[in-house]
PDB file of N, CA, C and O in Angstrom:
ATOM      1  N   MET A   1      50.464 -30.233  20.322  1.00  0.00           N
ATOM      2  CA  MET A   1      49.127 -29.741  20.192  1.00  0.00           C
ATOM      3  C   MET A   1      48.291 -31.042  20.097  1.00  0.00           C
ATOM      4  O   MET A   1      48.769 -32.159  19.899  1.00  0.00           O
ATOM      5  N   HIS A   2      46.985 -30.753  20.263  1.00  0.00           N
ATOM      6  CA  HIS A   2      46.045 -31.825  20.031  1.00  0.00           C
ATOM      7  C   HIS A   2      44.888 -31.117  19.281  1.00  0.00           C
ATOM      8  O   HIS A   2      44.759 -29.893  19.310  1.00  0.00           O
ATOM      9  N   PRO A   3      44.065 -31.934  18.616  1.00  0.00           N
ATOM     10  CA  PRO A   3      42.803 -31.378  18.063  1.00  0.00           C
ATOM     11  C   PRO A   3      41.810 -30.788  19.046  1.00  0.00           C
ATOM     12  O   PRO A   3      42.043 -30.944  20.245  1.00  0.00           O
ATOM     13  N   PRO A   4      40.865 -30.210  18.713  1.00  0.00           N
ATOM     14  CA  PRO A   4      39.806 -29.498  19.431  1.00  0.00           C
ATOM     15  C   PRO A   4      39.241 -30.737  20.355  1.00  0.00           C
ATOM     16  O   PRO A   4      38.987 -31.851  19.899  1.00  0.00           O
ATOM     17  N   LEU A   5      39.107 -30.400  21.557  1.00  0.00           N
ATOM     18  CA  LEU A   5      38.699 -31.491  22.608  1.00  0.00           C
ATOM     19  C   LEU A   5      37.092 -31.462  22.802  1.00  0.00           C
ATOM     20  O   LEU A   5      36.500 -31.264  23.863  1.00  0.00           O
ATOM     21  N   THR A   6      36.562 -31.691  21.608  1.00  0.00           N
ATOM     22  CA  THR A   6      35.093 -32.103  21.641  1.00  0.00           C
ATOM     23  C   THR A   6      34.759 -33.364  21.782  1.00  0.00           C
ATOM     24  O   THR A   6      35.256 -34.224  21.055  1.00  0.00           O
ATOM     25  N   LEU A   7      33.799 -33.674  22.816  1.00  0.00           N
ATOM     26  CA  LEU A   7      33.414 -35.021  23.251  1.00  0.00           C
ATOM     27  C   LEU A   7      32.677 -35.737  21.969  1.00  0.00           C
ATOM     28  O   LEU A   7      32.847 -36.944  21.798  1.00  0.00           O
ATOM     29  N   HIS A   8      31.945 -35.060  21.170  1.00  0.00           N
ATOM     30  CA  HIS A   8      31.159 -35.659  20.146  1.00  0.00           C
ATOM     31  C   HIS A   8      32.011 -36.242  19.119  1.00  0.00           C
ATOM     32  O   HIS A   8      31.733 -37.279  18.518  1.00  0.00           O
ATOM     33  N   ARG A   9      33.108 -35.507  18.930  1.00  0.00           N
ATOM     34  CA  ARG A   9      34.233 -35.888  17.804  1.00  0.00           C
ATOM     35  C   ARG A   9      35.023 -37.016  18.148  1.00  0.00           C
ATOM     36  O   ARG A   9      35.502 -37.710  17.251  1.00  0.00           O
ATOM     37  N   HIS A  10      35.226 -37.295  19.424  1.00  0.00           N
ATOM     38  CA  HIS A  10      36.328 -38.254  19.946  1.00  0.00           C
ATOM     39  C   HIS A  10      35.416 -39.163  20.994  1.00  0.00           C
ATOM     40  O   HIS A  10      35.725 -39.200  22.186  1.00  0.00           O
ATOM     41  N   PRO A  11      34.445 -39.784  20.555  1.00  0.00           N
ATOM     42  CA  PRO A  11      33.764 -40.626  21.569  1.00  0.00           C
ATOM     43  C   PRO A  11      34.689 -41.668  22.228  1.00  0.00           C
ATOM     44  O   PRO A  11      34.447 -41.988  23.391  1.00  0.00           O
ATOM     45  N   MET A  12      35.679 -42.194  21.610  1.00  0.00           N
ATOM     46  CA  MET A  12      36.441 -43.210  22.252  1.00  0.00           C
ATOM     47  C   MET A  12      37.445 -42.641  23.305  1.00  0.00           C
ATOM     48  O   MET A  12      37.990 -43.376  24.129  1.00  0.00           O
ATOM     49  N   CYS A  13      37.653 -41.355  23.239  1.00  0.00           N
ATOM     50  CA  CYS A  13      38.612 -40.691  24.187  1.00  0.00           C
ATOM     51  C   CYS A  13      37.764 -39.856  25.171  1.00  0.00           C
ATOM     52  O   CYS A  13      38.451 -39.236  25.984  1.00  0.00           O
ATOM     53  N   ALA A  14      36.414 -39.697  25.286  1.00  0.00           N
ATOM     54  CA  ALA A  14      35.879 -38.970  26.188  1.00  0.00           C
ATOM     55  C   ALA A  14      36.142 -39.030  27.643  1.00  0.00           C
ATOM     56  O   ALA A  14      36.103 -37.996  28.309  1.00  0.00           O
ATOM     57  N   GLU A  15      36.365 -39.990  28.087  1.00  0.00           N
ATOM     58  CA  GLU A  15      36.692 -40.105  29.521  1.00  0.00           C
ATOM     59  C   GLU A  15      38.030 -39.264  29.797  1.00  0.00           C
ATOM     60  O   GLU A  15      38.148 -38.348  30.611  1.00  0.00           O
ATOM     61  N   ILE A  16      38.961 -39.752  28.983  1.00  0.00           N
ATOM     62  CA  ILE A  16      40.240 -39.026  29.162  1.00  0.00           C
ATOM     63  C   ILE A  16      40.324 -37.425  28.767  1.00  0.00           C
ATOM     64  O   ILE A  16      41.122 -36.620  29.248  1.00  0.00           O
ATOM     65  N   ILE A  17      39.408 -37.181  27.875  1.00  0.00           N
ATOM     66  CA  ILE A  17      39.232 -35.648  27.576  1.00  0.00           C
ATOM     67  C   ILE A  17      38.652 -34.803  28.890  1.00  0.00           C
ATOM     68  O   ILE A  17      39.033 -33.755  29.410  1.00  0.00           O
ATOM     69  N   GLU A  18      37.621 -35.671  29.180  1.00  0.00           N
ATOM     70  CA  GLU A  18      37.095 -35.006  30.735  1.00  0.00           C
ATOM     71  C   GLU A  18      38.033 -34.942  31.927  1.00  0.00           C
ATOM     72  O   GLU A  18      38.013 -34.028  32.752  1.00  0.00           O
ATOM     73  N   GLN A  19      38.778 -35.884  31.953  1.00  0.00           N
ATOM     74  CA  GLN A  19      39.928 -35.989  32.940  1.00  0.00           C
ATOM     75  C   GLN A  19      41.054 -34.883  32.787  1.00  0.00           C
ATOM     76  O   GLN A  19      41.516 -34.238  33.728  1.00  0.00           O
ATOM     77  N   PHE A  20      41.394 -34.771  31.565  1.00  0.00           N
ATOM     78  CA  PHE A  20      42.362 -33.807  31.030  1.00  0.00           C
ATOM     79  C   PHE A  20      41.869 -32.307  31.240  1.00  0.00           C
ATOM     80  O   PHE A  20      42.642 -31.448  31.665  1.00  0.00           O
ATOM     81  N   GLN A  21      40.511 -32.032  30.911  1.00  0.00           N
ATOM     82  CA  GLN A  21      40.057 -30.768  31.094  1.00  0.00           C
ATOM     83  C   GLN A  21      39.844 -30.342  32.739  1.00  0.00           C
ATOM     84  O   GLN A  21      40.023 -29.233  33.241  1.00  0.00           O
ATOM     85  N   LYS A  22      39.473 -31.399  33.294  1.00  0.00           N
ATOM     86  CA  LYS A  22      39.445 -31.245  34.922  1.00  0.00           C
ATOM     87  C   LYS A  22      40.592 -30.789  35.413  1.00  0.00           C
ATOM     88  O   LYS A  22      40.622 -29.782  36.121  1.00  0.00           O
ATOM     89  N   CYS A  23      41.849 -31.595  35.038  1.00  0.00           N
ATOM     90  CA  CYS A  23      43.120 -31.413  35.458  1.00  0.00           C
ATOM     91  C   CYS A  23      43.556 -29.811  35.265  1.00  0.00           C
ATOM     92  O   CYS A  23      44.158 -29.176  36.130  1.00  0.00           O
ATOM     93  N   HIS A  24      43.159 -29.297  34.025  1.00  0.00           N
ATOM     94  CA  HIS A  24      43.516 -27.931  33.653  1.00  0.00           C
ATOM     95  C   HIS A  24      42.798 -26.998  34.513  1.00  0.00           C
ATOM     96  O   HIS A  24      43.371 -26.004  34.959  1.00  0.00           O
ATOM     97  N   LEU A  25      41.582 -27.257  34.770  1.00  0.00           N
ATOM     98  CA  LEU A  25      40.673 -26.324  35.636  1.00  0.00           C
ATOM     99  C   LEU A  25      41.252 -26.336  37.231  1.00  0.00           C
ATOM    100  O   LEU A  25      41.342 -25.321  37.921  1.00  0.00           O
ATOM    101  N   ASP A  26      41.618 -27.681  37.661  1.00  0.00           N
ATOM    102  CA  ASP A  26      42.067 -27.779  39.004  1.00  0.00           C
ATOM    103  C   ASP A  26      43.305 -27.296  39.191  1.00  0.00           C
ATOM    104  O   ASP A  26      43.551 -27.040  40.370  1.00  0.00           O
ATOM    105  N   HIS A  27      44.297 -27.054  38.308  1.00  0.00           N
ATOM    106  CA  HIS A  27      45.643 -26.717  38.452  1.00  0.00           C
ATOM    107  C   HIS A  27      45.945 -25.769  37.183  1.00  0.00           C
ATOM    108  O   HIS A  27      46.567 -26.117  36.179  1.00  0.00           O
ATOM    109  N   PRO A  28      45.374 -24.491  37.428  1.00  0.00           N
ATOM    110  CA  PRO A  28      45.398 -23.496  36.431  1.00  0.00           C
ATOM    111  C   PRO A  28      46.983 -23.161  36.285  1.00  0.00           C
ATOM    112  O   PRO A  28      47.323 -22.838  35.146  1.00  0.00           O
ATOM    113  N   TYR A  29      47.892 -23.190  37.172  1.00  0.00           N
ATOM    114  CA  TYR A  29      49.430 -22.748  37.062  1.00  0.00           C
ATOM    115  C   TYR A  29      50.134 -24.056  36.882  1.00  0.00           C
ATOM    116  O   TYR A  29      50.947 -24.194  35.967  1.00  0.00           O
ATOM    117  N   ALA A  30      49.879 -24.935  37.643  1.00  0.00           N
ATOM    118  CA  ALA A  30      50.822 -26.203  37.710  1.00  0.00           C
ATOM    119  C   ALA A  30      50.677 -26.995  36.414  1.00  0.00           C
ATOM    120  O   ALA A  30      51.572 -27.770  36.074  1.00  0.00           O
ATOM    121  N   LYS A  31      49.583 -26.825  35.685  1.00  0.00           N
ATOM    122  CA  LYS A  31      49.550 -27.453  34.181  1.00  0.00           C
ATOM    123  C   LYS A  31      50.789 -27.059  33.397  1.00  0.00           C
ATOM    124  O   LYS A  31      51.331 -27.899  32.678  1.00  0.00           O
ATOM    125  N   PHE A  32      51.279 -25.785  33.502  1.00  0.00           N
ATOM    126  CA  PHE A  32      52.383 -25.280  32.903  1.00  0.00           C
ATOM    127  C   PHE A  32      53.716 -26.082  33.186  1.00  0.00           C
ATOM    128  O   PHE A  32      54.637 -26.135  32.371  1.00  0.00           O
ATOM    129  N   PHE A  33      53.727 -26.693  34.406  1.00  0.00           N
ATOM    130  CA  PHE A  33      54.908 -27.315  34.870  1.00  0.00           C
ATOM    131  C   PHE A  33      54.697 -28.815  34.878  1.00  0.00           C
ATOM    132  O   PHE A  33      55.326 -29.526  35.662  1.00  0.00           O
ATOM    133  N   GLY A  34      53.810 -29.313  34.007  1.00  0.00           N
ATOM    134  CA  GLY A  34      53.802 -30.734  33.969  1.00  0.00           C
ATOM    135  C   GLY A  34      52.683 -31.506  34.754  1.00  0.00           C
ATOM    136  O   GLY A  34      52.594 -32.732  34.688  1.00  0.00           O
ATOM    137  N   GLU A  35      51.929 -30.818  35.414  1.00  0.00           N
ATOM    138  CA  GLU A  35      50.903 -31.529  36.128  1.00  0.00           C
ATOM    139  C   GLU A  35      50.005 -32.338  35.496  1.00  0.00           C
ATOM    140  O   GLU A  35      49.480 -33.251  36.135  1.00  0.00           O
ATOM    141  N   CYS A  36      49.728 -32.148  34.295  1.00  0.00           N
ATOM    142  CA  CYS A  36      48.724 -32.900  33.408  1.00  0.00           C
ATOM    143  C   CYS A  36      49.302 -33.621  32.388  1.00  0.00           C
ATOM    144  O   CYS A  36      48.629 -34.021  31.438  1.00  0.00           O
ATOM    145  N   THR A  37      50.607 -33.848  32.499  1.00  0.00           N
ATOM    146  CA  THR A  37      51.366 -34.394  31.445  1.00  0.00           C
ATOM    147  C   THR A  37      50.919 -35.886  31.206  1.00  0.00           C
ATOM    148  O   THR A  37      50.678 -36.309  30.075  1.00  0.00           O
ATOM    149  N   ASP A  38      50.826 -36.652  32.338  1.00  0.00           N
ATOM    150  CA  ASP A  38      50.509 -38.004  32.187  1.00  0.00           C
ATOM    151  C   ASP A  38      49.164 -38.060  31.319  1.00  0.00           C
ATOM    152  O   ASP A  38      49.094 -38.795  30.334  1.00  0.00           O
ATOM    153  N   LEU A  39      48.187 -37.314  31.697  1.00  0.00           N
ATOM    154  CA  LEU A  39      46.852 -37.282  31.024  1.00  0.00           C
ATOM    155  C   LEU A  39      47.027 -37.108  29.454  1.00  0.00           C
ATOM    156  O   LEU A  39      46.490 -37.832  28.615  1.00  0.00           O
ATOM    157  N   LYS A  40      47.814 -36.099  29.207  1.00  0.00           N
ATOM    158  CA  LYS A  40      48.340 -35.628  27.900  1.00  0.00           C
ATOM    159  C   LYS A  40      48.822 -36.773  27.025  1.00  0.00           C
ATOM    160  O   LYS A  40      48.371 -36.997  25.902  1.00  0.00           O
ATOM    161  N   ILE A  41      49.639 -37.380  27.540  1.00  0.00           N
ATOM    162  CA  ILE A  41      50.272 -38.732  26.932  1.00  0.00           C
ATOM    163  C   ILE A  41      49.281 -39.678  26.712  1.00  0.00           C
ATOM    164  O   ILE A  41      49.266 -40.239  25.617  1.00  0.00           O
ATOM    165  N   LYS A  42      48.337 -39.997  27.662  1.00  0.00           N
ATOM    166  CA  LYS A  42      47.102 -40.833  27.451  1.00  0.00           C
ATOM    167  C   LYS A  42      46.278 -40.477  26.275  1.00  0.00           C
ATOM    168  O   LYS A  42      45.931 -41.257  25.388  1.00  0.00           O
ATOM    169  N   LEU A  43      45.995 -39.187  26.363  1.00  0.00           N
ATOM    170  CA  LEU A  43      45.176 -38.541  25.316  1.00  0.00           C
ATOM    171  C   LEU A  43      45.628 -38.734  23.948  1.00  0.00           C
ATOM    172  O   LEU A  43      44.923 -39.169  23.038  1.00  0.00           O
ATOM    173  N   ASP A  44      46.897 -38.370  23.853  1.00  0.00           N
ATOM    174  CA  ASP A  44      47.620 -38.497  22.558  1.00  0.00           C
ATOM    175  C   ASP A  44      47.496 -40.041  22.068  1.00  0.00           C
ATOM    176  O   ASP A  44      47.200 -40.270  20.895  1.00  0.00           O
ATOM    177  N   LYS A  45      47.722 -41.062  22.959  1.00  0.00           N
ATOM    178  CA  LYS A  45      47.755 -42.315  22.710  1.00  0.00           C
ATOM    179  C   LYS A  45      46.299 -42.781  22.295  1.00  0.00           C
ATOM    180  O   LYS A  45      46.199 -43.654  21.433  1.00  0.00           O
ATOM    181  N   CYS A  46      45.268 -42.282  22.820  1.00  0.00           N
ATOM    182  CA  CYS A  46      43.985 -42.594  22.375  1.00  0.00           C
ATOM    183  C   CYS A  46      43.519 -41.943  21.108  1.00  0.00           C
ATOM    184  O   CYS A  46      42.729 -42.444  20.307  1.00  0.00           O
ATOM    185  N   PHE A  47      44.132 -40.697  21.012  1.00  0.00           N
ATOM    186  CA  PHE A  47      43.736 -40.206  19.509  1.00  0.00           C
ATOM    187  C   PHE A  47      44.525 -40.895  18.619  1.00  0.00           C
ATOM    188  O   PHE A  47      43.991 -40.995  17.514  1.00  0.00           O
ATOM    189  N   ARG A  48      45.724 -41.460  18.723  1.00  0.00           N
ATOM    190  CA  ARG A  48      46.397 -42.305  17.713  1.00  0.00           C
ATOM    191  C   ARG A  48      45.380 -43.808  17.472  1.00  0.00           C
ATOM    192  O   ARG A  48      45.189 -44.236  16.334  1.00  0.00           O
ATOM    193  N   GLN A  49      44.973 -44.283  18.327  1.00  0.00           N
ATOM    194  CA  GLN A  49      44.134 -45.559  18.445  1.00  0.00           C
ATOM    195  C   GLN A  49      42.947 -45.277  17.635  1.00  0.00           C
ATOM    196  O   GLN A  49      42.561 -46.046  16.754  1.00  0.00           O
ATOM    197  N   GLU A  50      42.318 -44.082  17.957  1.00  0.00           N
ATOM    198  CA  GLU A  50      41.129 -43.617  17.345  1.00  0.00           C
ATOM    199  C   GLU A  50      41.305 -43.666  15.844  1.00  0.00           C
ATOM    200  O   GLU A  50      40.604 -44.355  15.103  1.00  0.00           O
ATOM    201  N   LYS A  51      42.386 -42.810  15.419  1.00  0.00           N
ATOM    202  CA  LYS A  51      42.569 -42.464  14.241  1.00  0.00           C
ATOM    203  C   LYS A  51      42.944 -43.853  13.421  1.00  0.00           C
ATOM    204  O   LYS A  51      42.552 -44.002  12.263  1.00  0.00           O
ATOM    205  N   ALA A  52      43.671 -44.785  14.051  1.00  0.00           N
ATOM    206  CA  ALA A  52      43.841 -45.846  13.331  1.00  0.00           C
ATOM    207  C   ALA A  52      42.630 -46.770  13.044  1.00  0.00           C
ATOM    208  O   ALA A  52      42.580 -47.423  12.003  1.00  0.00           O
ATOM    209  N   VAL A  53      41.649 -46.815  13.989  1.00  0.00           N
ATOM    210  CA  VAL A  53      40.330 -47.388  13.710  1.00  0.00           C
ATOM    211  C   VAL A  53      39.573 -46.715  12.553  1.00  0.00           C
ATOM    212  O   VAL A  53      39.004 -47.394  11.698  1.00  0.00           O
ATOM    213  N   LYS A  54      39.575 -45.478  12.539  1.00  0.00           N
ATOM    214  CA  LYS A  54      39.061 -44.582  11.521  1.00  0.00           C
ATOM    215  C   LYS A  54      39.527 -44.939  10.233  1.00  0.00           C
ATOM    216  O   LYS A  54      38.791 -45.336   9.329  1.00  0.00           O
ATOM    217  N   ARG A  55      40.948 -44.772  10.140  1.00  0.00           N
ATOM    218  CA  ARG A  55      41.572 -45.120   9.041  1.00  0.00           C
ATOM    219  C   ARG A  55      41.351 -46.616   8.490  1.00  0.00           C
ATOM    220  O   ARG A  55      41.227 -46.824   7.283  1.00  0.00           O
ATOM    221  N   LYS A  56      41.320 -47.412   9.232  1.00  0.00           N
ATOM    222  CA  LYS A  56      40.900 -48.957   8.846  1.00  0.00           C
ATOM    223  C   LYS A  56      39.448 -48.942   8.259  1.00  0.00           C
ATOM    224  O   LYS A  56      39.228 -49.507   7.187  1.00  0.00           O
ATOM    225  N   ALA A  57      38.464 -48.307   8.945  1.00  0.00           N
ATOM    226  CA  ALA A  57      37.235 -48.190   8.529  1.00  0.00           C
ATOM    227  C   ALA A  57      37.086 -47.479   6.996  1.00  0.00           C
ATOM    228  O   ALA A  57      36.335 -47.898   6.116  1.00  0.00           O
ATOM    229  N   ASN A  58      37.913 -46.391   6.897  1.00  0.00           N
ATOM    230  CA  ASN A  58      37.733 -45.793   5.717  1.00  0.00           C
ATOM    231  C   ASN A  58      38.481 -46.522   4.375  1.00  0.00           C
ATOM    232  O   ASN A  58      38.108 -46.306   3.222  1.00  0.00           O
ATOM    233  N   PHE A  59      39.461 -47.310   4.689  1.00  0.00           N
ATOM    234  CA  PHE A  59      40.217 -48.009   3.848  1.00  0.00           C
ATOM    235  C   PHE A  59      39.230 -49.258   3.269  1.00  0.00           C
ATOM    236  O   PHE A  59      39.232 -49.626   2.094  1.00  0.00           O
ATOM    237  N   GLU A  60      38.467 -49.777   4.238  1.00  0.00           N
ATOM    238  CA  GLU A  60      37.505 -50.904   3.825  1.00  0.00           C
ATOM    239  C   GLU A  60      36.513 -50.356   3.065  1.00  0.00           C
ATOM    240  O   GLU A  60      36.086 -50.928   2.062  1.00  0.00           O
ATOM    241  N   GLU A  61      36.039 -49.128   3.510  1.00  0.00           N
ATOM    242  CA  GLU A  61      34.771 -48.531   2.506  1.00  0.00           C
ATOM    243  C   GLU A  61      35.230 -48.249   1.214  1.00  0.00           C
ATOM    244  O   GLU A  61      34.487 -48.400   0.244  1.00  0.00           O
ATOM    245  N   SER A  62      36.574 -47.790   1.090  1.00  0.00           N
ATOM    246  CA  SER A  62      37.191 -47.338  -0.133  1.00  0.00           C
ATOM    247  C   SER A  62      37.370 -48.561  -1.095  1.00  0.00           C
ATOM    248  O   SER A  62      37.240 -48.468  -2.316  1.00  0.00           O
ATOM    249  N   LYS A  63      37.696 -49.768  -0.400  1.00  0.00           N
ATOM    250  CA  LYS A  63      37.834 -50.918  -1.124  1.00  0.00           C
ATOM    251  C   LYS A  63      36.584 -51.330  -1.788  1.00  0.00           C
ATOM    252  O   LYS A  63      36.550 -51.726  -2.954  1.00  0.00           O
ATOM    253  N   LYS A  64      35.424 -51.213  -0.912  1.00  0.00           N
ATOM    254  CA  LYS A  64      34.146 -51.684  -1.504  1.00  0.00           C
ATOM    255  C   LYS A  64      33.615 -50.611  -2.744  1.00  0.00           C
ATOM    256  O   LYS A  64      32.961 -51.048  -3.691  1.00  0.00           O
ATOM    257  N   LEU A  65      33.906 -49.433  -2.645  1.00  0.00           N
ATOM    258  CA  LEU A  65      33.535 -48.361  -3.492  1.00  0.00           C
ATOM    259  C   LEU A  65      34.385 -48.712  -4.798  1.00  0.00           C
ATOM    260  O   LEU A  65      33.867 -48.645  -5.912  1.00  0.00           O
ATOM    261  N   LYS A  66      35.604 -49.057  -4.623  1.00  0.00           N
ATOM    262  CA  LYS A  66      36.503 -49.326  -5.850  1.00  0.00           C
ATOM    263  C   LYS A  66      35.902 -50.464  -6.565  1.00  0.00           C
ATOM    264  O   LYS A  66      35.685 -50.423  -7.776  1.00  0.00           O
ATOM    265  N   GLU A  67      35.603 -51.586  -5.744  1.00  0.00           N
ATOM    266  CA  GLU A  67      35.132 -52.856  -6.419  1.00  0.00           C
ATOM    267  C   GLU A  67      33.769 -52.453  -7.193  1.00  0.00           C
ATOM    268  O   GLU A  67      33.550 -52.819  -8.348  1.00  0.00           O
ATOM    269  N   ARG A  68      32.994 -51.765  -6.533  1.00  0.00           N
ATOM    270  CA  ARG A  68      31.615 -51.281  -7.322  1.00  0.00           C
ATOM    271  C   ARG A  68      31.967 -50.634  -8.610  1.00  0.00           C
ATOM    272  O   ARG A  68      31.531 -51.022  -9.693  1.00  0.00           O
ATOM    273  N   LEU A  69      32.804 -49.592  -8.443  1.00  0.00           N
ATOM    274  CA  LEU A  69      33.169 -48.819  -9.672  1.00  0.00           C
ATOM    275  C   LEU A  69      33.795 -49.662 -10.676  1.00  0.00           C
ATOM    276  O   LEU A  69      33.569 -49.348 -11.844  1.00  0.00           O
ATOM    277  N   GLN A  70      34.544 -50.680 -10.455  1.00  0.00           N
ATOM    278  CA  GLN A  70      35.219 -51.550 -11.398  1.00  0.00           C
ATOM    279  C   GLN A  70      34.104 -52.343 -12.059  1.00  0.00           C
ATOM    280  O   GLN A  70      34.027 -52.508 -13.276  1.00  0.00           O
ATOM    281  N   ALA A  71      33.275 -52.808 -11.193  1.00  0.00           N
ATOM    282  CA  ALA A  71      32.204 -53.731 -11.868  1.00  0.00           C
ATOM    283  C   ALA A  71      31.310 -52.774 -12.672  1.00  0.00           C
ATOM    284  O   ALA A  71      30.826 -53.225 -13.709  1.00  0.00           O
ATOM    285  N   TYR A  72      31.070 -51.682 -12.370  1.00  0.00           N
ATOM    286  CA  TYR A  72      30.111 -50.683 -13.224  1.00  0.00           C
ATOM    287  C   TYR A  72      30.980 -50.549 -14.508  1.00  0.00           C
ATOM    288  O   TYR A  72      30.474 -50.865 -15.586  1.00  0.00           O
ATOM    289  N   ARG A  73      32.274 -50.093 -14.448  1.00  0.00           N
ATOM    290  CA  ARG A  73      32.949 -49.884 -15.612  1.00  0.00           C
ATOM    291  C   ARG A  73      33.123 -51.095 -16.544  1.00  0.00           C
ATOM    292  O   ARG A  73      33.150 -50.978 -17.769  1.00  0.00           O
ATOM    293  N   LYS A  74      33.241 -52.272 -15.889  1.00  0.00           N
ATOM    294  CA  LYS A  74      33.263 -53.560 -16.754  1.00  0.00           C
ATOM    295  C   LYS A  74      31.790 -53.681 -17.314  1.00  0.00           C
ATOM    296  O   LYS A  74      31.743 -53.919 -18.521  1.00  0.00           O
ATOM    297  N   GLU A  75      30.682 -53.571 -16.716  1.00  0.00           N
ATOM    298  CA  GLU A  75      29.561 -53.533 -17.427  1.00  0.00           C
ATOM    299  C   GLU A  75      29.287 -52.461 -18.464  1.00  0.00           C
ATOM    300  O   GLU A  75      28.677 -52.686 -19.509  1.00  0.00           O
ATOM    301  N   ALA A  76      29.747 -51.351 -18.132  1.00  0.00           N
ATOM    302  CA  ALA A  76      29.622 -50.323 -19.091  1.00  0.00           C
ATOM    303  C   ALA A  76      30.388 -50.549 -20.405  1.00  0.00           C
ATOM    304  O   ALA A  76      29.915 -50.141 -21.466  1.00  0.00           O
ATOM    305  N   ALA A  77      31.426 -51.116 -20.354  1.00  0.00           N
ATOM    306  CA  ALA A  77      32.417 -51.417 -21.498  1.00  0.00           C
ATOM    307  C   ALA A  77      31.706 -52.500 -22.162  1.00  0.00           C
ATOM    308  O   ALA A  77      31.524 -52.439 -23.378  1.00  0.00           O
ATOM    309  N   GLY A  78      31.283 -53.499 -21.467  1.00  0.00           N
ATOM    310  CA  GLY A  78      30.543 -54.637 -22.002  1.00  0.00           C
ATOM    311  C   GLY A  78      29.313 -54.195 -22.986  1.00  0.00           C
ATOM    312  O   GLY A  78      29.051 -54.753 -24.052  1.00  0.00           O
ATOM    313  N   THR A  79      28.643 -53.138 -22.450  1.00  0.00           N
ATOM    314  CA  THR A  79      27.340 -52.525 -23.011  1.00  0.00           C
ATOM    315  C   THR A  79      27.756 -51.612 -24.282  1.00  0.00           C
ATOM    316  O   THR A  79      26.888 -51.420 -25.133  1.00  0.00           O
ATOM    317  N   GLU A  80      28.943 -51.081 -24.442  1.00  0.00           N
ATOM    318  CA  GLU A  80      29.408 -50.396 -25.397  1.00  0.00           C
ATOM    319  C   GLU A  80      29.704 -51.186 -26.698  1.00  0.00           C
ATOM    320  O   GLU A  80      29.460 -50.796 -27.839  1.00  0.00           O
ATOM    321  N   ASN A  81      30.234 -52.284 -26.359  1.00  0.00           N
ATOM    322  CA  ASN A  81      30.680 -53.076 -27.452  1.00  0.00           C
ATOM    323  C   ASN A  81      29.425 -53.789 -28.242  1.00  0.00           C
ATOM    324  O   ASN A  81      29.561 -54.137 -29.415  1.00  0.00           O
ATOM    325  N   ILE A  82      28.309 -53.967 -27.592  1.00  0.00           N
ATOM    326  CA  ILE A  82      27.089 -54.384 -28.169  1.00  0.00           C
ATOM    327  C   ILE A  82      26.415 -53.438 -29.236  1.00  0.00           C
ATOM    328  O   ILE A  82      25.863 -53.807 -30.272  1.00  0.00           O
ATOM    329  N   MET A  83      26.559 -52.224 -28.807  1.00  0.00           N
ATOM    330  CA  MET A  83      25.961 -51.021 -29.738  1.00  0.00           C
ATOM    331  C   MET A  83      26.900 -50.860 -30.939  1.00  0.00           C
ATOM    332  O   MET A  83      26.664 -50.009 -31.797  1.00  0.00           O
TER     333      MET A  83
END
């Protein structure tokens, strides 16, 4: 199974999604016998690459947020000792 094939959610894979959907339209019965399997494999690889890119970006963002939170906590802890 694959996620919903909406182009706006998968901009990196838009071309392959369009080809895959066209294959399914052009081969309504042959798709059940492997006519579109090569495109499906390409699509799966593209989704994996897209997920890896998103995962890396999310990890970098979480590192920045964690650093800001630690700096804030350190600052707040220093302020508490003064009072």
